[in-house]
N, C-alpha and C positions, 0 to 999 in steps of 0.2 A: 706055508709061508716061511721064507728063509730070511734070517738077519745075519749079515756078514760083518764082523768086527775086524778091522785092520789095525795092526800094531806097528810101531816104529821099526821093529826088527824085521818087518816084512812078513811076519807070520800072520795068519788070519785064523779066525775062529768062526764057525758057522753054527747059528742057532736055528733050529727048526721049530716053528710055532704052528700050532693048529689054529684053525679059525676061532675057536673059543678062547684060546689063549691070547690071540691078538686083540679080540674084543675086550677081554678082561684088562689087558694092558692099556688100551685106549681109555677105558672107564677110569682106571686108576689115575691116568694122566689128567683127564678132565677134572677129576675130583681134587687133585692136588692144585690145579690152577684155580678152581673155584674157591678152595680154602684160602689160598694166598690172597685172592681178590677180596674175600670177606674180611680177612684180618686187616688188610690195608684200609678198606672202607671204615671198619670199626675204629682203627687208630685215627684216621683223618677226622671222622665224626666226633670222636671223643676229644680230639685236640681242638677242634674249631667250634663246635656247637654243643658244649656240655652244659650242665645246669649252672655252673658258675658264670659262663659267658652270657647265658640267657638272663641271669640275675643282673649282671652288669648293664646289659642292654636296657632292661626294665628301669634300672636306676637312672640311666641317661635319659630315657624317655620321660620319666617323672620330672627330672631337673629341667629338661627342655620345655615341658608343659608348664612348669612353674614360671620359667622365664617368659614364655609367651603370655601367660595370664598377667604377669607383672607389667609387661609392655602394654598389653591391652588396657589394663586398669589405669596405668599412668597416662596413656593416650586419651582415655575417656575423661580422666580428671582434668587434664590440660584443656580438652575441648570444652568441658563444662565451665572451666575458669574463663576461657576466652569468650564463651557465650554470655556469662554473667557480666564480663567487662564490656562487651558490645552492647548489652542491654542498658547498663549504666550510662554508657556514652550516648546511646540513642535518647535516653531520658534527659540527659544534660543538653543534648542538641535541641530537643523539642522545647526545653525550658529557655534556651538561648534564643530560639526563634520567636517565642512568645515575648521575651524581654526585648528583643530587637524590634519587634513590631510595636511594642509599647513605647520604646524610646523614640522610634520614628514618629509616632503619633504625638507624644508629648513635646518633642523638639520641633514639631512642625516641619519635618523633612519631606522630601519628595518620595512618595511611596513607590513610584516606578523605578527610582534609582536604588532604593534600599528595600528590595522585596525579599523578605526573609523566608517567605513560603515557597519560593521558586528555586530550582537548582542553580548552582553557581555556574555562570558561563565559562566554559573552558574550550581549548582547542589547540591547534598547532600541527605542523607537518608530522607525518608518521616517522617513527624511529624503529631501529632494529630491535627485534624481540630479545628480551633478557631472560635469563634463567629465573625460575620461580624463587621467590624470597625464602631463604631458610627459616625454619620454625623459630629458632632463638631470635633472629632479627625481626621476624614478624611480631613476636611477643614484646620485644623492646619498643618497636614502633607504636604498637597499640598502647603500651604504658605511657609513652611520651605524649601521644595524642590525647589520652585521657587526662593527663596532668594539664596539658594546654587548654582543653575544654573547661576544666574546673577553674583555672585561672581566669579565662575569658568570661565565664559565667559570673564570677565574683566581680569582675570589673564592670560588667553590664549591670549588675545589681546596684553597685555603687553609683554608676552613672544615672540609672533610673531613679534612685533615691534623690540624687542632687537635682535632677530635672523636675521630679515631683515636688520637692521642697520649693524650687523656684516657681513652679506653676502654682503651688499653694500660696506662696508669698504674693505673687501677682494677683491671685484671685481674691485674697482678703485685703489687699491694699486699697484703701479708699481713694478712688480717682475717677474723674470723668463727670459727666452731666447726669442728673437723675431723670432726664426726659429724652425721648427719641426725636422730639421735634418741639421747638419753642425758643424763647429768648429770656435773658435775665432782665427782669422788670424791676427788681429792687435789690440793693446790696446790703451787706452786713454792717452793723453799727448804728449810730444815731441817724434818725430820719424824722420827717414829719409824719405823725400818725394819721392814716387816711380817715379815721373815724373821729378822733378828737381834734385834729388840726394842731396838736402840740408836739413838741420834740419828745421822742420816745426811743428806747433801745430796741433794735431789731436783731434778734439772736440768730438769724439765718439769712438766706438769700431766697428770692422768689423767682420762679421761672413761669412765665405766662405762655399759654398755648391754646390749642384747640380743645374744646370741651370733650372729655372722655378719651383724649389721646393717652398713650401709654406712659406710665411712670415706672421707672426701672430701678433696681438695686445697683448702687455704685460699686458694691463689693459683695463677696459671698459672706454669709453669716447666718445667725439664728434670729428668727422673728421673736421679739420679746413683748411686743404689743401690736395688736391689730384691731382697731375699732375706734369708738368715739373718745375724745379727750377735750377737755374745756379749752376753747380758743383755737384748737387745731382742727376741729371737726372730725372727719374720718381720718385717722392717722396710723401710720405704720412706723414702728421702731425696730431697728435691726442692730444686734450686737455682732461686731466683726472680730472680736478678740483683740488682744494687745492694747486694751483700753479704749478702743474706738467704738462709737455708737453713732448711727445716723437716724434722722427722723424725717418723715415725708408727710406733710399735712394737706388738708382741704380736699381729700379725694371725693369724687362722685361715687366711687365704688372701690372697696378693698378686695383683692382676689387671693390674699394669703391669710393664714391663721396663725395665732400665737403658737410657737413651738416649731413652725415649719423651718426647714433648712432651705435657704435660697442661694442661688448662684449669681455671680456677677452678670449683670445685664438682664436678669430675669424680670418679667413684668410683675409688679406687686400691687398695682392699682390703676384706676382710671382718673385722669385729671378732672377736677371739679371745683366747686366753690362752697363746700360745706364749712361750717364754723364761722369764724370771724374773717370774712373774705369779701372782696368787692367784685370778684369775677374769677373765671376758670384759671387756676394756676396751682403750682405746687410750692409749698413752703418747705425749704430744705435746710436742715441743721446738721452740723458735725460736732460731736462731743469727744474730747480726749481726756480720759481719766476723770470724767464727770464734769468737765468745764467746757463751755462753748468756745469754739475757735472759728475763724473765718473760713467758710466753705469754699470761697473763691480760689484759694491757693490749691485746694484739692481738685476742684473742677478743672484747673489748668493742667493738672498732671496727666501724663499719658502712660 
């Protein structure tokens, strides 16, 4: 094999190489190229992915993992907080529904119009969809709703208390007739005694009626006497509080006992003629702070 070298002066030089020499020359060339590539790769690798770079990457991964854990923890805490807030609101709402039902009952409102156990009727034409409510706005709205529910719950409690007090005052107020059927046969004050024929004081009013018809309490209270008493026959006495006591005499049968709590309009006995009596009737008395008063003015109350 010949290798010819040309010079600028025009001269040339010819090298003669044997086959072995040419092979050796190629081997040396390939070795030089491989060495250059190896040095280059080593430099690049050393510059890009050395131990320091790997350590930096690891540090970044640790920091990022901590940030992810923090975000996850914060999100979980916020979710739990919202869950607790929703649970409290649900409890308040259930309490308000119970209070509302109670107020409706006490105030004698139309249950169909104020039905607290049914969903609130809503509706309207469809609107364009809006973006989801941002988390801070959602938290703020939930907080405002919770405060509103708490205020309304207090207002309902006050209203229920006022209505209950009103209901209690009406229940214990002495008013109305002590019978479901009958007529006033004798008034309060001086009258001719039906047994002696002389003028005598009558401390109550009499209501005549059908034998064994119902005798009812004119107000709620506690039974302080139920049984026989001289002159009254079978008698019931009820203490209504605030200084008021009522008495019902001449029963054929008493259906309550001493210590019973009775409600306004509750049957306490059956009309009869026991004791000092000329026929079936109820002798009705009203006492205020231990003194007899005319029952007629309480009978006229509504």
